[in-house]
N, C-alpha and C positions, 0 to 999 in steps of 0.2 A: 504494500500500500504506500502511495506517495505521501510525503510529509504534509502536503496541502490537504489531502483527503483526511488525514488524521486530525486536522484542525477544524473539521466540520462535524457537528453533532448529528446523530441519526435522526433526531426529531427537532424541528424548529417551528416557531410560530409562523402563521401565514404572513407573507410579506418579507420574510427573511430566508426562505428556502434557497433562493439563488443569490443571496447576499454574500458579501466578502467573508473569507474564512476568519476564524477566531485568531486573535493574536497571542503570542507567547510573551511572558513577562516574569521577572523575579517578583516574588510576593511583596517585598519591601519597596518596589518601585511604584506600587499603587497605594502605599500607606504613608501618610505624612508623619505619623507619630504613634508609638506604642506606649500606652499608659500602663506602667508596671510598678506596683507598690509591694511586690512580694518581699517578705521580711519585715515590713513595717508593722508595728504593733502599737496599741495605745500606750503601753508602758514606756516604749522608746520615745514617745512624744510627751511623756510626763503626765499622761491622762489615763482614763479607764473607760471601759464599756458602760453603757447605760441600759436601763430596762426597756426603754423605748426611744424613738427618734428616727435617725436615718439608718436604714437597713444596710448591713455589711454584706457584700456579695463575695462568695468564696465557692470553692469546689463542693461545699456542703449543700448549697441551695441553687447553684447554676446548673440546671439540667439541660438535656439536649433539646433545645427548642423553646425553653421557657424558664422562668425563675420560680422556684418552689417557695411560696410565701409561708407554707406550713412547716417547712423544715426548721429544725433548731438552729438559731442563728444569733448573731450579735447585733447590737444597735449602738449608735453613737449620738451624743447630743450635738447641738449646733456648734459649740466650740470645737469639739473633736472633728466634726465634719469639715469645718473651715480650715483647720490646721492640717488635716489629712489630704483633702481634695482641692484646696485652694488653687485656682488656675487650671485645674484639670477636671472640672465638673462633667459628669456623664450626661449626655443628652438623649432624648427619646429616639429610639431606632438604632443607636450605636451598638456595634457588635462587641460582645464579650466572649472570652474563650478560656476554658480551663486548661492549664498547662500540665497538670499531673493529678493523679489520684481522685478522679479519673482524668486522663488526657483526652481532649477533643470534644468536650461538651460545648455547644455553641448556642448562645441566646442573644436576644436584643433587649436593650433597656426599654421597658414598657411605657414609661411616662417621664415627666420632668420633675418628679418629686424629690430627686436627689438621692444618691446612693454612695456608699463607701466601698471602694474597690479594695478587697482584702486578699486573703491568702490563696495562692495557686490559681489566680485569675487575672487576666490582662484584658485591656480594651484597645480597640483600634480606631484611630482617627484617619479616615480615608481621604484620598485625593478624589474629590467629587467629579473631576473631569475625566477620571480613569475608571472609577468603579463606584457602584452604589452600595449603601449599607445592606440593603435587602439581598442583593446579588452576592455580596461577600459572605453573608450568613449562610446562604445555601451552598456556595462554592466550598466552604470549609467542611460541609457535611457530605460532599460528593465522594464517591468511592475512591477515585484516583487521588484526590488530595488527602483524604484520611489515611490511605495506605502509605502515601509518601511521608506523612507526618509520623506514622507508626515506625517507619524505617529509620527515622531520625531520632527516635526516643533514646534516652539514656537512663540508666538506673536499673535496679533489680526488680522487686515486686511493683514498686510505684514508678511506672514509666513516665517520663516527662520530656517536654521540649523546651529549648532555650531560645532567647532572641537570636543568638548566633546561628542556631539551626534554621530558624525562620528566614534568615538572610539568604540561605541557599535554596529555599523552596521555589520551584518553578510552577507557574500557573498558566492556564489557558482561559481566555475570556473574550467576549464579543467586543469589538471596537465600538459598536453602537451602544450608547447609554440607553437608548430606547429599547433595544432588545434585552439588555440587562434588567431594565425596569419591569418588562413584561414577565421575564423569568422569575424575578424576585417576588412579584405580586402573585404569580401563579402558585409558587411554593408556600408563600405566606398563607394563602387561602387554604391550601392543603394541610398545612400545619395547624391552622385553626380548627379544621374538621377533625384532625387527629386528637387535638387537645380536648375538644368538646366530647369526643367519643371516650377518651381516657377518663374524663370526669364522670361520664355515665357509668362506666365500668366500676370506678372507685365508689360511686354512690351505691351501686348494687351490692358491692362487697361490704361496705359499711353497714348497710341495712341488714344484711345477713348476720354480720357479727353482733349487731344489737339484738336481733331476735334470738340468737344463740344464748346470749346472756339472760334475756328475759324469759324464754320459754323452757329453760331447764333449771331445776332448783340449784341454788347456790350451796356451797359446802355447809353441811349441817342442817339444811332445810329439807322438807319433804313436799313442798309445793313451790312451783315456779311463780314468778310475779305476774306472768301473762299466760292466760289459758283460753282455749276455745270454750264457747258457752256450753253449759251442761256438765262440766267436769269440776268436781269439788273435792273428791277423795284424795287422801295423801298418797304419794308415790311410795313404792316399796324399795328397800335396800337389798341389793343382791351383789355377790361377787361376780366379776367378769367371767370367771370360769363357769358360772352357772348359765351364762348367756351364750358363750362362744366356745367352739372347739377348734383345735388347730391341726394343721397338716404340715409336715416338713416339705420343703420345696424341691428336694433333691432330684426327683425324677423329671421335674419341669425345667431344670437348668439348661440353658442353650449351650450347644457344643462349639459353635463357631461364632465369633464376635465380629465377623465381617458383615456389618449391617448394611442395608440398602433400602432407601425409601420406596423402591419399587416392589419390595416384598410385602407380604400381607400380615404376618403375625408380629405384633409388638412384643418387645422384650422390656420387661418392667423392673424398676427398682422402687423400694418404698421411700427413697429419699426425695428431695425436692425436684429432681429432674424427671422422675416418674417414668417416662418413655425414653429408653436409651437408644432405640433404633428398631429396625424391623428385620426379621429373619425369614428365610424360605424353608426352614426345617418344618417337617410335617408330623413328626412323631412326638408323643408326650407333651401335648398342648393342654393346658388347663382350660376346660371349656366352660368358662363363666359366661353368663348371658343376663339379660334384663330380668328374667324370672328367677335366676339363680346367681346372684351377685356374691362376691367375696370381698374381704378386706385383706390387703397385704400389709404386714406389720414389720417394720424394721426392728429386729431384736436388739440392736445396739442403740439407735437414736430414739426409738419408740415412735417415729413418724409413721403415718399410715395413709393408705389410699383406698378409695372405693372403686371396685372394678366390676364392670358388667359386660365384658367382652372377652373372647379367647386370648390367651397370652402365654408367654414363657418368661422365665426370670433369668437374671444374670448371676445371682449369688445365693448361697445357702443361708445367708445372714438375715432371712426373713421368716415369718410364719404366715401361712395362708389361713385366715380365720373365716369360719362360717357359723351361721346361727344354729344353736341346738334346738330351739323351738321355732319351727317353720311358721307359726302363727304370729311371731313377732315381726315388726316392720324393720327391714334391713337398713333403711336410711336413718330411722330413729336410733337404732342401736349403734350405727356408725358414728353419729354425732354425740352419743353418750360416750363412746370411746374417745373421740377427738376432744371432748370437753375436759378430759382429765388433765389437771395442771401438774405436770411432773417433768422435772429436768434431770436426765441421767447424770450421776456424779462420777461414774467409773465406766471404763470400756469393758462392758460385760453384757451377756445376754439377759434379757429382762422378762420375757413373757412368762415362762414357767416359774421362775423364782420370785418375781415381784408383781408384775403387771396384772396377771390373771387373778391375783388375790385382792386387787383393789375393789373397794365397795362403791357401787354406783346406785343412783336412784332410777327406778323404772316405773312407768305408769301402766295402766291397763291397755290391752291390745287395740281397743277402739280409739283411744286418744293417741296411742302410738301411730296408728294409721294416719290420723289427721295431721299430726306433727310431721311425720315422714313425707307425706304428700306435699305439705307446705314447703318444706325445705328442698324437695325435689324441684318444685317450681322455681324457687330462688336460684338453685344451681343451674337450671336450664336458662334462666334469665342471664346469669353471669356468663355462662358459656356462649350465649348469643352475642352479648356485648363484646366479649373477648374476640369472637370470630369477626365481628364488624371492625374492631380495632386492628386486628391482624391484616384484614383485607386492605384497609386504608394504608397501613404501613408498607404492605407489599406493592401497592400502587405507587406510592411515593418512591420506593426503591427502584421500581422499574423506570419511572420518569427520570430519576437521578442518573441511571445508567445510560439512558437514551439522549438526555438533553445536555450532557456535559462531555467534554473531550479530554 
């Protein structure tokens, strides 16, 4: 492929299809100034943080595409703000970038309320005749630039980039500010859709968490705070071993870990990753389904997952749990299990020696059914919102691949 063809994106807005090729530049040629206060602290300025005031921006609250106002953060009063930021005040739309832990989060200042640029975060003052803020923000998120930055990182666990490494970064961008503007506005709208969908997902998860607290009895209590109408009886205490039986996973362990998404059978772990990959092995598959679900329980971490589809497992460090009483509601019992507040203290197996002996509260089968159905609906709602979010992120990634060179 010729050099000129490499500088033409596969997808362009109408009116630019036959326009001139993109130009190459060093990153700092389009940047007038980098605002970098890494290492600056209130103590070094003879001051201290406040309980309110101007929000300090750092790698703690600068996420990829937005500033997380709910994250634990510091604030500075007016005196600290003026002493820290005097002459370098951040303006609305300005691009900020996390240099390490994590490296590569990109956001834009949302308003002109004033912010303190703090640890592991820098801001860029652009040459407006060369590049727009909105285009810069999305350029830094493009696969080619992110990969280039990743190759420039230094350090061990906490990878980071320096101003010196940024001086060697090469970028490709449209000569036309109009084309840059259209690209920036397009991705800003897409980011707004993603952020809105992310909030819907978080709202559904928060709602579920609240109901889990309200609809199951707290420790030492025999009635929950919130119940369906018609139920007033106390719940009964039972040990988990009275509710669940276990099976060792040995016969279901996968033989070959060369997973492929084209294969059909998922290989599971009880840890956070849940699905490790897919196998084409056809023997010794645990045939769970909607009518016969199971719980996989990590014997060391005590994490668990609800499974209602055929699967194999990666490790023997789990237990496969099933209901002893088939009249009990599986979703209800699963959340009884998940509601247990226990943090393992040692690296040891837990189900037989400890966990199965824990006492839990259980209600009648009719109330179980209503509670289980309710949480099944909530889980379906969360899964739907997650699917919508994943789709939007995939669409964005596809456009990033096609609209940048």
